C-alpha positions as CSV (number, residue, x, y, z in Angstrom):
1,M,0.0,0.0,-0.2
2,S,1.4,3.6,-1.0
3,E,1.8,6.1,1.7
4,Q,-0.9,8.3,0.3
5,S,-3.4,5.2,0.4
6,A,-2.6,4.8,4.1
7,I,-3.1,8.4,4.9
8,A,-6.6,8.3,3.2
9,E,-7.3,4.9,4.8
10,R,-6.4,6.3,8.5
11,A,-8.6,9.5,7.8
12,L,-11.2,7.2,6.8
13,A,-11.0,5.1,10.1
14,L,-11.7,8.5,12.1
15,V,-15.0,9.4,10.6
16,G,-17.3,9.5,13.8
17,T,-14.6,10.6,16.2
18,P,-16.0,13.4,18.1
19,F,-15.1,16.9,17.1
20,R,-13.2,19.1,19.8
21,L,-11.4,22.1,19.4
22,G,-7.4,21.7,19.6
23,G,-8.1,17.8,20.1
24,R,-5.5,15.6,18.9
25,D,-7.1,12.4,20.5
26,P,-9.6,10.1,19.1
27,A,-11.0,9.2,22.5
28,S,-11.5,13.0,23.3
29,G,-12.1,14.5,20.0
30,I,-10.4,16.1,17.2
31,D,-10.3,19.2,15.4
32,C,-9.0,19.4,11.5
33,I,-5.4,19.8,12.4
34,G,-5.7,16.6,14.8
35,L,-7.3,14.8,11.8
36,A,-4.8,15.8,9.6
37,A,-1.9,14.6,12.1
38,L,-3.5,11.2,12.8
39,A,-4.1,10.5,9.2
40,L,-0.4,11.4,8.6
41,G,0.4,8.5,10.9
42,G,0.6,10.6,14.3
43,A,2.4,13.8,13.1
44,D,3.9,15.2,16.3
45,D,5.0,18.6,14.9
46,V,1.6,20.1,13.8
47,P,0.7,23.6,14.7
48,S,-0.7,24.2,18.1
49,G,-2.2,27.7,19.5
50,Y,-3.0,28.4,16.3
51,A,-5.8,30.2,15.0
52,L,-7.1,29.2,11.4
53,R,-9.4,32.3,11.6
54,G,-7.9,35.7,10.8
55,G,-4.8,35.3,8.5
56,D,-3.8,34.4,5.0
57,G,-2.9,31.3,3.4
58,A,0.8,32.3,3.2
59,R,1.5,31.0,7.0
60,W,-0.1,27.6,6.4
61,H,1.9,27.3,2.9
62,R,5.3,28.0,4.9
63,W,4.2,25.5,7.5
64,F,3.5,22.8,4.8
65,E,6.8,23.7,2.9
66,G,8.7,23.6,6.0
67,R,7.8,20.0,6.6
68,G,8.3,18.2,3.5
69,F,5.1,18.9,1.5
70,A,4.8,20.1,-1.9
71,K,1.8,22.1,-3.2
72,I,0.1,20.2,-5.9
73,A,-2.3,21.1,-8.6
74,G,-5.3,19.0,-8.0
75,G,-5.3,16.5,-5.1
76,G,-5.9,12.7,-4.9
77,P,-6.5,10.4,-2.0
78,G,-4.0,11.0,1.1
79,D,-3.4,14.8,0.1
80,L,-4.3,17.4,2.5
81,C,-6.5,20.0,1.2
82,L,-6.5,23.8,2.7
83,V,-9.8,25.5,2.3
84,R,-11.3,28.7,3.1
85,A,-14.4,28.0,4.9
86,A,-15.0,31.7,5.4
87,P,-12.8,34.9,4.0
88,L,-10.5,34.7,6.9
89,H,-11.1,31.1,8.1
90,F,-9.0,28.0,6.8
91,H,-9.8,24.6,7.3
92,L,-8.0,21.2,6.7
93,L,-9.7,18.4,4.7
94,V,-8.1,15.0,4.0
95,A,-8.7,13.7,0.3
96,V,-10.0,10.3,-0.1
97,T,-11.6,8.3,-2.7
98,G,-14.8,10.0,-3.7
99,G,-14.7,13.2,-1.5
100,F,-13.1,14.1,1.8
101,V,-12.6,13.6,5.5
102,H,-12.9,16.5,8.0
103,A,-13.6,17.4,11.4
104,H,-17.2,19.0,11.4
105,A,-17.7,21.4,14.3
106,G,-21.1,22.1,13.7
107,L,-22.3,18.0,13.8
108,R,-19.6,17.7,16.5
109,R,-18.0,14.7,14.8
110,T,-15.6,14.0,11.9
111,V,-17.4,13.0,8.6
112,F,-17.0,11.9,5.1
113,L,-17.9,14.5,2.5
114,P,-18.9,13.0,-0.8
115,G,-17.9,14.9,-4.0
116,A,-16.3,18.4,-4.2
117,S,-15.5,20.3,-1.2
118,L,-18.0,22.8,0.2
119,W,-15.6,25.5,0.3
120,P,-13.3,27.3,-2.0
121,I,-10.0,25.3,-2.4
122,D,-7.0,27.3,-1.4
123,S,-4.3,24.5,-2.0
124,F,-3.5,20.7,-2.0
125,W,-0.6,19.3,-0.3
126,R,1.4,16.1,-0.6
127,L,4.5,14.7,1.1
128,K,7.4,15.1,-1.1
129,D,9.5,11.9,0.1
130,C,7.1,9.3,0.8
131,P,8.4,6.0,2.1
132,S,9.2,3.3,0.2
133,P,6.5,0.7,-0.6
134,A,7.9,-1.4,2.1
135,R,7.7,1.2,4.6
136,A,4.5,2.4,3.6
137,G,2.2,2.9,6.4
138,E,4.6,4.2,8.9
139,G,3.2,7.6,8.6
140,Y,4.8,11.2,8.7
141,G,6.3,10.7,11.9
142,A,8.4,8.1,10.9
143,L,9.5,9.9,7.8
144,R,10.4,13.1,9.9
145,R,12.5,10.8,12.1
146,R,14.5,9.3,9.2
147,R,15.2,13.1,7.6
């Protein structure tokens, strides 16, 4: 299984997980950053104390670029999708076959969103240096430790 497929499968496994702002643990709830971190295999250097509201995409672009992600045109399963949920409000989705997985604050749980994004897409991000097929599924944390 490719790392991209593993990311998508980990995201789909989180559907139904409670929503909690700032959450990183499926037992107590996750937000969109927690969803992305867990889908990436438990990334340990995700933003904290962040505000997705108020700001511009450049901050998020710098964060992705500094952690081994490449901005790509169009996304596929396992890619992270940065969207504009409101004029100054960013949100992360994980692309999966047939749609996206996202932590839905209004529904208070993580959901599968079939089809296109409900929000304008700012950018898609993919890991530049995925593990070899023999190491696929180890996740982003293992990749970062090997660098």
